[in-house]
RODO-2510 file (C-alpha; in nm, 4 decimals, decimal comma):
residues 514
     n   res          X          Y          Z
     1     m     2,7398    15,9039    10,2171
     2     k     2,6702    15,9526    10,6510
     3     t     2,7945    15,6491    10,7421
     4     l     3,1005    15,6840    10,5388
     5     l     3,2195    16,0269    10,6840
     6     a     3,1177    15,8643    11,0046
     7     s     3,3541    15,6139    10,9582
     8     l     3,6109    15,8227    10,8605
     9     g     3,5761    16,0446    11,1904
    10     r     3,5803    15,7321    11,3922
    11     h     3,8413    15,6077    11,2799
    12     y     4,0973    15,8968    11,2435
    13     w     3,9681    16,1687    11,4608
    14     r     4,3342    16,2594    11,6202
    15     d     4,4798    16,2525    11,2804
    16     l     4,2033    16,5021    11,1695
    17     l     4,2076    16,6934    11,4539
    18     i     4,5998    16,7314    11,4365
    19     v     4,5955    16,8249    11,0749
    20     t     4,2921    17,0913    11,1868
    21     l     4,4602    17,2431    11,4253
    22     i     4,8267    17,3036    11,2178
    23     l     4,5823    17,4365    10,9535
    24     l     4,4450    17,6972    11,1736
    25     l     4,7664    17,8248    11,2869
    26     v     4,8808    17,8444    10,9342
    27     a     4,6481    18,0297    10,8052
    28     a     4,5939    18,2752    11,1204
    29     p     4,8331    18,5293    11,0290
    30     f     4,7040    18,5387    10,6653
    31     l     4,3295    18,5312    10,7560
    32     a     4,4249    18,8217    10,9732
    33     l     4,5965    19,0332    10,7152
    34     f     4,3280    18,9943    10,5140
    35     t     4,0823    19,1280    10,7510
    36     v     4,3089    19,4403    10,7974
    37     g     4,3144    19,4688    10,4300
    38     l     3,9402    19,4772    10,4023
    39     v     3,8819    19,7466    10,6401
    40     f     4,1841    19,9551    10,4855
    41     f     4,0228    19,9381    10,1200
    42     w     3,6932    20,0396    10,2970
    43     q     3,8131    20,2971    10,4996
    44     q     4,0385    20,4551    10,1378
    45     g     3,7430    20,3948     9,9392
    46     w     3,8480    20,1240     9,7173
    47     f     3,6264    19,8794     9,8034
    48     l     3,4431    19,8422     9,5216
    49     f     3,7384    19,8995     9,3222
    50     w     3,8523    19,5475     9,4657
    51     w     3,5438    19,4007     9,4346
    52     v     3,5676    19,5084     9,0209
    53     g     3,9069    19,4001     9,0202
    54     t     3,8669    19,0676     9,1721
    55     a     3,5381    19,0215     8,9638
    56     a     3,6974    19,0901     8,6773
    57     a     4,0347    18,8758     8,7287
    58     l     3,8001    18,5582     8,8097
    59     g     3,5943    18,6518     8,4631
    60     s     3,9212    18,6080     8,2618
    61     a     4,0540    18,3724     8,4219
    62     f     3,7176    18,1373     8,3139
    63     a     3,7339    18,2731     7,9887
    64     l     4,1003    18,1456     7,9594
    65     r     3,9950    17,8052     8,0514
    66     a     3,7137    17,7434     7,8007
    67     l     3,9269    17,9047     7,5262
    68     w     4,2661    17,6826     7,6197
    69     h     4,2209    17,2729     7,5487
    70     p     4,4802    17,1097     7,7155
    71     r     4,6829    16,8727     7,5317
    72     t     4,6491    16,5211     7,6990
    73     h     4,9588    16,3159     7,7848
    74     r     4,9373    16,0428     7,6172
    75     a     5,0940    15,7046     7,7562
    76     e     5,2615    15,5597     7,3989
    77     p     5,3391    15,1943     7,4194
    78     r     5,7049    15,1281     7,3817
    79     p     5,8608    15,0831     6,9890
    80     a     5,9401    14,7465     6,9426
    81     e     6,3431    14,5939     6,9610
    82     p     6,5496    14,5696     6,6189
    83     s     6,5408    14,2061     6,6473
    84     a     6,1717    14,1788     6,7415
    85     p     5,9867    13,9753     6,4004
    86     p     5,7627    14,1640     6,2301
    87     a     5,3977    14,0920     6,3620
    88     e     5,5470    14,2900     6,6776
    89     h     5,7205    14,6036     6,4667
    90     q     5,3382    14,5941     6,2816
    91     a     5,1462    14,5413     6,6243
    92     r     5,3120    14,8485     6,8089
    93     a     5,2744    15,0946     6,5343
    94     a     4,9387    15,0059     6,5392
    95     l     4,9117    15,0520     6,8709
    96     a     5,0863    15,4108     6,8815
    97     r     4,8315    15,5262     6,5997
    98     l     4,5468    15,3819     6,7893
    99     a     4,7367    15,5389     7,1589
   100     t     4,6836    15,8866     6,9656
   101     e     4,3627    15,8765     6,8355
   102     v     4,1592    15,7857     7,2081
   103     k     3,9538    16,0436     7,3792
   104     a     3,8218    16,0752     7,6506
   105     e     3,4776    15,9736     7,5231
   106     d     3,6375    15,6146     7,5498
   107     m     3,6390    15,5802     7,8866
   108     q     3,3175    15,7339     7,9932
   109     d     3,1934    15,3864     8,0961
   110     e     3,2806    15,0558     8,1503
   111     f     3,0778    14,9210     7,8607
   112     a     3,3092    15,2214     7,5848
   113     a     3,6057    15,0759     7,8125
   114     w     3,5914    14,7604     7,7000
   115     r     3,5054    14,8404     7,3579
   116     l     3,8334    15,0035     7,3457
   117     f     4,0120    14,7235     7,5260
   118     q     3,8615    14,4678     7,2031
   119     r     4,0089    14,7422     6,9730
   120     t     4,3419    14,7334     7,1268
   121     v     4,3325    14,3396     7,1066
   122     q     4,2275    14,3095     6,7567
   123     v     4,4676    14,5313     6,6015
   124     v     4,7459    14,3132     6,7456
   125     a     4,5959    13,9753     6,6206
   126     a     4,5395    14,1737     6,3113
   127     a     4,9458    14,2034     6,3047
   128     y     4,9625    13,8890     6,3870
   129     a     4,7516    13,6798     6,1169
   130     p     4,6269    13,9272     5,8930
   131     d     4,4364    13,7043     5,6895
   132     d     4,2702    13,4715     5,9406
   133     h     3,9072    13,5948     6,0684
   134     l     3,9655    13,3593     6,3548
   135     a     4,2914    13,5210     6,4271
   136     v     4,1449    13,6899     6,7718
   137     w     4,0903    13,3277     6,9164
   138     r     4,3780    13,2263     6,8473
   139     f     4,5237    13,1108     7,1823
   140     t     4,4023    12,8553     7,4824
   141     l     4,2390    12,9011     7,8257
   142     p     4,5597    12,8629     7,9632
   143     e     4,7248    13,1604     7,8015
   144     a     4,4235    13,3581     7,8305
   145     a     4,4622    13,3288     8,2253
   146     l     4,7897    13,4580     8,2072
   147     m     4,7555    13,7172     7,9868
   148     a     4,4273    13,8300     8,2551
   149     e     4,7037    13,8336     8,5480
   150     d     5,0109    14,0214     8,3512
   151     l     4,7196    14,2475     8,2170
   152     t     4,5935    14,2882     8,6083
   153     r     4,9388    14,4010     8,7451
   154     r     5,0635    14,6069     8,4282
   155     l     4,7103    14,7999     8,4989
   156     r     4,7975    14,8378     8,8594
   157     a     5,1275    14,9731     8,8334
   158     s     5,0310    15,2177     8,5220
   159     l     4,7272    15,3388     8,7395
   160     v     4,9110    15,3902     9,0593
   161     q     5,1902    15,5732     8,9014
   162     d     4,9535    15,8050     8,6974
   163     f     4,6751    15,8411     8,9622
   164     p     4,8520    15,8140     9,2994
   165     v     4,4588    15,9028     9,4946
   166     l     4,3771    15,5879     9,3629
   167     r     4,5505    15,4331     9,6867
   168     q     4,3656    15,6084     9,9217
   169     v     4,0183    15,5504     9,7796
   170     e     3,9021    15,2038     9,9662
   171     i     3,6799    14,9868     9,7875
   172     a     3,4385    15,0716    10,1355
   173     a     3,4188    15,4496    10,0279
   174     l     3,2978    15,3641     9,6716
   175     v     3,0032    15,0969     9,8396
   176     g     2,9067    15,3988    10,0488
   177     i     2,8722    15,6415     9,7735
   178     y     2,6865    15,3703     9,5681
   179     e     2,4252    15,3146     9,8971
   180     f     2,3907    15,7045     9,9517
   181     t     2,3261    15,7173     9,5781
   182     q     2,1142    15,4377     9,4530
   183     p     1,7252    15,3563     9,5761
   184     a     1,7655    15,0686     9,8640
   185     g     1,5678    14,8409     9,6964
   186     k     1,8524    14,8161     9,3961
   187     v     2,1136    14,7290     9,7089
   188     w     1,8765    14,4717     9,8394
   189     g     1,8391    14,3044     9,4019
   190     l     2,2090    14,2712     9,4169
   191     w     2,2528    14,1273     9,7705
   192     r     1,9484    13,8790     9,6229
   193     a     2,2077    13,8084     9,3184
   194     l     2,5006    13,7826     9,4962
   195     r     2,3355    13,4593     9,7239
   196     i     2,1836    13,2948     9,4389
   197     a     2,4729    13,3220     9,1615
   198     d     2,8283    13,3086     9,2175
   199     p     2,9238    13,5505     9,5129
   200     l     3,3023    13,5612     9,4326
   201     g     3,2118    13,6337     9,0674
   202     a     2,9259    13,8427     9,1129
   203     l     3,1297    14,0303     9,4152
   204     r     3,4285    14,0840     9,1228
   205     d     3,2345    14,1974     8,8521
   206     e     3,0784    14,4936     9,0860
   207     a     3,2801    14,6141     9,2560
   208     k     3,5096    14,6404     8,9021
   209     g     3,1686    14,8593     8,7613
   210     l     3,1876    15,0341     9,0901
   211     i     3,5330    15,1332     9,0159
   212     m     3,4801    15,2170     8,6641
   213     r     3,1352    15,4742     8,6910
   214     q     3,2671    15,5867     9,0309
   215     v     3,6146    15,6763     8,9593
   216     i     3,7105    15,6757     8,5891
   217     t     3,3686    15,8214     8,5365
   218     r     3,4327    16,1111     8,7944
   219     l     3,7295    16,2036     8,5750
   220     d     3,7761    16,5110     8,3964
   221     p     3,7991    16,4751     8,0372
   222     v     4,1910    16,5017     8,0429
   223     a     4,2074    16,2250     8,2719
   224     r     4,0140    16,0054     8,0968
   225     a     4,1921    16,0242     7,7696
   226     q     4,5056    16,0083     7,9603
   227     a     4,3315    15,6768     8,1253
   228     a     4,2458    15,5336     7,7797
   229     a     4,5392    15,6083     7,6557
   230     i     4,7066    15,3777     7,9359
   231     l     4,4696    15,0980     7,8594
   232     v     4,6002    15,0895     7,4950
   233     q     4,9595    15,0599     7,6009
   234     e     4,8908    14,7922     7,8732
   235     a     4,6565    14,6106     7,6593
   236     g     4,8549    14,5792     7,3755
   237     e     5,1408    14,4340     7,5831
   238     v     4,9656    14,1784     7,6952
   239     a     4,7646    14,1276     7,3778
   240     i     5,1377    14,1137     7,1710
   241     r     5,2797    13,8865     7,4895
   242     l     4,9448    13,6779     7,3970
   243     y     4,9501    13,6227     7,0165
   244     a     5,3802    13,5930     7,0154
   245     g     5,3217    13,2561     7,2032
   246     r     5,4917    13,4046     7,4906
   247     y     5,2275    13,2725     7,7632
   248     r     5,2389    12,9057     7,6461
   249     r     5,4346    12,7260     7,8788
   250     r     5,4759    12,3802     7,9066
   251     s     5,3583    12,1946     8,2590
   252     q     5,6850    12,1893     8,3576
   253     e     5,7118    12,5549     8,3286
   254     l     5,4382    12,6429     8,6153
   255     l     5,4749    12,9606     8,8113
   256     a     5,6223    12,8901     9,2073
   257     t     5,3042    13,0463     9,3427
   258     a     5,1109    12,7593     9,1160
   259     p     4,8660    12,5209     9,3484
   260     d     5,0955    12,2285     9,2860
   261     p     5,4355    12,3774     9,1047
   262     l     5,6525    12,1851     8,9976
   263     q     6,0419    12,1742     8,9691
   264     a     6,1542    12,4196     8,7176
   265     a     6,3097    12,2077     8,4225
   266     p     6,6706    12,2381     8,3135
   267     l     6,7332    12,5030     8,0556
   268     d     6,7798    12,3721     7,6985
   269     p     7,1651    12,5067     7,5738
   270     v     7,2360    12,7750     7,3290
   271     t     7,3237    12,6007     6,9988
   272     i     7,5494    12,8224     6,7511
   273     l     7,6500    12,7967     6,4830
   274     l     7,9590    12,8902     6,2923
   275     a     7,9170    12,9979     5,9332
   276     g     8,0609    13,1618     5,6633
   277     q     8,3041    13,0889     5,3306
   278     r     8,5598    12,8438     5,3109
   279     n     8,9001    12,9288     5,4551
   280     a     8,7935    13,1706     5,6078
   281     g     8,8901    13,1002     5,9966
   282     k     8,5623    12,8882     6,1428
   283     s     8,7800    12,5778     6,2520
   284     s     9,0484    12,8170     6,4082
   285     l     8,7730    12,9837     6,5732
   286     l     8,6054    12,6622     6,6804
   287     n     8,9402    12,5453     6,8459
   288     a     8,9782    12,8898     7,0300
   289     l     8,6880    12,8954     7,1792
   290     l     8,6434    12,5201     7,3139
   291     g     9,0327    12,6069     7,4256
   292     a     8,8810    12,8811     7,6143
   293     a     8,6499    12,6164     7,7977
   294     r     8,9177    12,4077     7,8873
   295     v     8,8014    12,0619     7,7324
   296     p     8,4696    12,0225     7,4971
   297     v     8,1911    11,8198     7,6564
   298     g     8,1260    11,6075     7,3859
   299     l     8,0429    11,5384     7,0267
   300     l     7,6918    11,5834     7,0072
   301     t     7,4944    11,3817     6,7291
   302     g     7,1858    11,4731     6,5579
   303     t     7,3227    11,7778     6,3206
   304     p     7,2511    11,7649     5,9045
   305     g     7,5562    11,6369     5,6676
   306     a     7,9207    11,7167     5,8213
   307     c     7,8337    11,9570     6,0691
   308     r     7,9843    11,8551     6,3757
   309     a     7,8389    11,9622     6,7513
   310     y     8,0148    12,0771     7,0655
   311     a     7,8855    12,1278     7,4104
   312     v     8,0515    12,3683     7,5982
   313     d     8,0639    12,5636     7,9144
   314     s     8,0466    12,9516     7,8172
   315     a     8,1294    13,0848     8,1510
   316     a     8,4839    12,9577     8,1243
   317     g     8,5045    13,1806     7,7997
   318     r     8,5607    13,4833     8,0283
   319     a     8,7371    13,5191     8,3225
   320     d     8,5518    13,8417     8,4112
   321     l     8,2253    13,6274     8,4700
   322     d     8,1762    13,5265     8,8339
   323     p     8,0189    13,1693     8,8151
   324     a     7,8918    13,1983     9,1498
   325     a     7,6837    13,5072     9,0322
   326     a     7,6785    13,3953     8,6992
   327     g     7,3299    13,2232     8,7299
   328     e     7,1913    13,0007     8,4142
   329     t     7,5344    13,0884     8,2112
   330     a     7,7821    12,9301     8,5008
   331     r     7,6493    12,5705     8,4098
   332     a     7,8764    12,3430     8,2090
   333     g     7,7349    12,3029     7,8506
   334     d     7,5161    12,5615     7,8382
   335     l     7,6049    12,6168     7,4865
   336     v     7,6642    12,4127     7,1631
   337     l     7,8832    12,5578     6,9534
   338     v     7,8142    12,3700     6,5827
   339     d     8,0588    12,3939     6,2929
   340     s     7,9706    12,3345     5,9421
   341     p     8,1498    12,3141     5,6257
   342     g     8,1599    12,6056     5,3310
   343     l     7,8855    12,7510     5,1348
   344     s     7,8169    12,5769     4,8104
   345     g     7,5427    12,8359     4,6906
   346     r     7,2555    12,5110     4,7065
   347     a     6,9031    12,4959     4,8752
   348     d     7,0374    12,2132     5,0748
   349     d     7,3633    12,3466     5,2225
   350     p     7,4112    12,1605     5,5403
   351     w     7,5024    12,4854     5,7165
   352     l     7,1287    12,6375     5,5831
   353     q     6,9507    12,2814     5,7317
   354     q     7,1158    12,3628     6,0682
   355     a     7,0445    12,7245     6,0810
   356     r     6,6984    12,6494     6,1353
   357     h     6,7657    12,5216     6,4144
   358     s     6,9950    12,6816     6,5640
   359     d     6,9253    13,0213     6,7803
   360     l     7,2478    13,2452     6,7345
   361     i     7,4569    13,2555     6,4234
   362     l     7,8557    13,3280     6,4382
   363     w     7,8914    13,4592     6,0874
   364     v     8,2686    13,4340     5,9917
   365     a     8,4506    13,6390     5,7226
   366     a     8,7661    13,7202     5,6286
   367     a     8,8663    14,0662     5,7156
   368     n     9,1293    14,1328     5,4337
   369     r     8,8745    14,0291     5,1603
   370     a     8,6637    14,2909     4,9841
   371     d     8,4412    14,0124     4,8049
   372     r     8,1063    13,9896     5,0166
   373     a     7,9057    13,8573     4,7071
   374     a     7,8451    13,5186     4,8164
   375     d     7,7862    13,6131     5,1936
   376     q     7,5447    13,8358     5,1087
   377     r     7,3382    13,5421     4,8872
   378     a     7,4064    13,3656     5,2167
   379     l     7,2346    13,5683     5,4417
   380     q     6,9905    13,6456     5,2429
   381     a     6,9276    13,2594     5,1992
   382     l     6,9435    13,2677     5,6135
   383     d     6,6156    13,5472     5,5983
   384     a     6,4273    13,3433     5,3727
   385     l     6,4074    13,1022     5,6462
   386     t     6,1812    13,3563     5,8867
   387     a     6,0435    13,6014     5,5755
   388     p     5,7572    13,3960     5,5100
   389     d     5,6457    13,4061     5,8695
   390     p     5,6299    13,7875     6,0317
   391     r     5,5526    13,5762     6,3703
   392     l     5,8753    13,4625     6,3698
   393     r     6,1957    13,6942     6,4781
   394     a     6,5201    13,6514     6,2548
   395     i     6,8217    13,4392     6,3869
   396     p     7,0156    13,6928     6,5274
   397     r     7,3832    13,7131     6,4278
   398     v     7,7452    13,8517     6,5323
   399     l     7,9720    13,9199     6,2425
   400     v     8,3110    13,7837     6,3313
   401     l     8,6063    13,9101     6,0975
   402     t     8,9072    13,6855     6,0722
   403     h     9,2341    13,7522     5,9263
   404     a     9,2920    14,1017     6,1170
   405     d     9,6827    14,0483     6,1030
   406     r     9,6415    14,0409     5,7139
   407     l     9,5169    14,3409     5,6803
   408     d     9,7518    14,6722     5,5680
   409     p    10,0058    14,6930     5,6835
   410     p    10,0445    14,3112     5,6648
   411     l    10,3737    14,2162     5,7720
   412     e    10,3250    14,4206     6,1117
   413     w    10,1618    14,2637     6,3980
   414     d    10,2150    14,3853     6,7224
   415     p     9,9805    14,3829     6,9875
   416     p     9,7637    14,5250     7,1508
   417     y     9,5357    14,6937     6,8466
   418     d     9,2340    14,9314     6,9480
   419     p     9,0633    14,8819     6,6422
   420     e     8,7479    15,1594     6,8019
   421     a     9,0142    15,4204     6,8486
   422     g     9,3134    15,3552     6,8003
   423     e     9,5588    15,5951     6,5197
   424     r     9,8325    15,3402     6,3914
   425     p     9,7795    15,2663     6,0186
   426     k     9,6503    14,8889     6,0884
   427     e     9,3854    14,9780     6,3321
   428     v     9,2488    15,2636     6,1441
   429     n     9,2625    14,9743     5,8424
   430     m     9,0815    14,7613     6,1163
   431     r     8,8421    15,0155     6,1757
   432     a     8,7648    15,0955     5,8776
   433     a     8,7084    14,7361     5,7096
   434     q     8,4760    14,6432     6,0291
   435     s     8,2581    14,9444     5,9143
   436     v     8,2444    14,8102     5,5265
   437     a     8,1997    14,4422     5,5987
   438     a     7,9049    14,5701     5,8596
   439     e     7,7143    14,8044     5,6110
   440     a     7,7742    14,5117     5,3100
   441     l     7,6044    14,2394     5,4800
   442     g     7,3650    14,4250     5,7039
   443     i     7,4873    14,3573     6,0174
   444     p     7,4906    14,6364     6,3247
   445     i     7,8524    14,7677     6,3723
   446     g     7,7412    14,6504     6,7712
   447     c     7,7435    14,3005     6,6348
   448     t     8,0650    14,3192     6,4358
   449     l     8,4071    14,2121     6,5855
   450     l     8,7655    14,1705     6,4321
   451     v     8,9811    13,8783     6,5238
   452     a     9,3205    13,7249     6,4488
   453     l     9,3855    13,3726     6,4094
   454     p     9,7944    13,3654     6,3533
   455     p     9,9540    13,0518     6,3526
   456     d    10,2427    13,1322     6,5880
   457     a    10,0851    13,3688     6,7884
   458     e     9,8009    13,3797     7,0523
   459     f     9,4705    13,4149     6,9805
   460     w     9,3508    13,8134     6,9790
   461     n     9,0698    13,9628     7,0372
   462     l     8,8787    13,6632     7,2123
   463     a     8,7426    13,8250     7,5562
   464     p     8,6144    14,1002     7,3174
   465     l     8,4562    13,7632     7,1174
   466     w     8,3275    13,5949     7,4150
   467     a     8,1751    13,9778     7,5573
   468     a     8,0024    13,9414     7,2070
   469     i     7,8723    13,5953     7,2499
   470     h     7,7041    13,6959     7,5843
   471     a     7,5636    14,0219     7,4737
   472     a     7,3536    13,7830     7,2184
   473     l     7,2141    13,5497     7,4918
   474     p     6,9254    13,7048     7,5492
   475     e     6,8205    13,7517     7,2259
   476     a     6,9641    13,3776     7,1486
   477     k     6,7618    13,2995     7,4273
   478     q     6,4298    13,4161     7,2488
   479     k     6,4743    13,2357     6,9936
   480     q     6,5136    12,9212     7,1456
   481     l     6,1633    12,9620     7,3033
   482     e     6,0151    13,0796     6,9693
   483     r     6,1918    12,7169     6,8454
   484     a     6,0386    12,5096     7,1297
   485     l     5,7020    12,6283     7,1172
   486     r     5,6880    12,5433     6,6942
   487     q     5,8557    12,1904     6,7579
   488     e     5,5927    12,1185     7,0363
   489     g     5,2930    12,0374     6,7547
   490     w     5,0158    11,8170     6,7422
   491     v     5,2284    11,5315     6,9131
   492     k     5,2314    11,7694     7,2320
   493     g     4,8442    11,8220     7,1954
   494     v     4,7918    11,4542     7,1599
   495     v     5,0327    11,4029     7,4788
   496     d     4,8256    11,6731     7,6677
   497     g     4,4663    11,5629     7,5606
   498     l     4,5690    11,1901     7,6797
   499     r     4,6653    11,3479     7,9742
   500     s     4,3660    11,5373     8,0647
   501     v     4,1457    11,2473     8,0306
   502     p     4,1878    11,1186     8,3810
   503     r     4,1841    11,4367     8,5433
   504     a     3,7870    11,4989     8,3463
   505     l     3,6973    11,1865     8,4395
   506     s     3,7544    11,2763     8,7549
   507     r     3,5807    11,5570     8,7809
   508     g     3,2685    11,4284     8,5885
   509     i     3,2503    11,1450     8,8664
   510     d     3,2709    11,3901     9,1620
   511     l     2,9931    11,6295     8,9736
   512     l     2,8034    11,3432     8,9489
   513     i     2,7993    11,2048     9,3043
   514     r     2,7431    11,5714     9,4129
***
């Protein structure tokens, strides 16, 4: 400790001197008044009453502090997004319960913190694989390394935000405290262990133990409980990423900071399926989208049945989108629009088979039709594709209600119309039809919009349609990533195994030579 204080004095003596002078100048008037006040009390004979009152006030303060148990501020895990898979909803609910149950004892030492970390990971793993006794171990070593990197970054951000004083505590100070409180023999034994064992690994582990023992364990119970809630929150976030497969990056997706970074592969186009009943206006809607993109890039193959796929440029569909700032959305052919035949009610419907390979569904329905039974059955079949596996998110969808021009009054068509706030009779009926259809089909009103494709007039509401598609793209890309990870299968495992053999042999030979 003397060494630590000497080091601080040697490096910061000028700053300490300036701060000391400022404190003396600020405190001098108060000290003078305090001294004068004590003399006045003594002269008036009130000195005894002043001491008794001071003692009573201090006693009351200590009694109130002993009776009052402050409520710990809990860092609760953030709720799941509505489009998240059921497993993530269950995991976040379990993490929220765990965050409310943690106590200061869960961070009393490094072993208690490790047990809390294990409990956090276990509740998340159980949500993603409830009937698997090896659920905790369903990850690879590269995934674990990425998780550790992410957890370290998240914990640092949370600790600095909640305990900013840690930015001022150097490891040298902790080592100085450790040397002051521990016998010299233990320090020498530690040094020998560092030299015999792996120096970097031992230093890392010892530094971690020092931080846990000298910082976290010296916090008051309220702060330790808050630190425990932070650990649950951040460890839970990375555990969700781990078991959801978000760390399972392919070789071409290595970080730019990797020792041998590879060029990022071009992103696959997002597949958008147009589905719905016959005569709902799917073909006219497709033609309008292709026309907005000027020309289709081409007719694609590989779609089942009578489905036809076109690669298009989504950036051309929005006049307000700056291609220079659009990033990946400005690439030509970044969307694939798939036109499908109408519903037939069979389990092998072409549109349903194509939905397995799609990232976003544009569900097309006529706004002037009241019967939604066929659409409801089809959407239930769509949900059944992902319902058996809680790790799968539902395929995102946008409800496009066509034939808005045929709503009452049917002979009136005089755009522009404002379906959200307009008060004309047709606008009121548009708003009612949109609300009823969204509720009947279980699609949020924010993902529902009206369009009109009159034969002798321009397509109405095309710009909001493209805006809705762009708003759904982040969710669609999450689904695309999920599909890509599951399509790798055993073939990818065999390929990775074969690619690993030469490097493993080379490393083995190097070890034998050394």
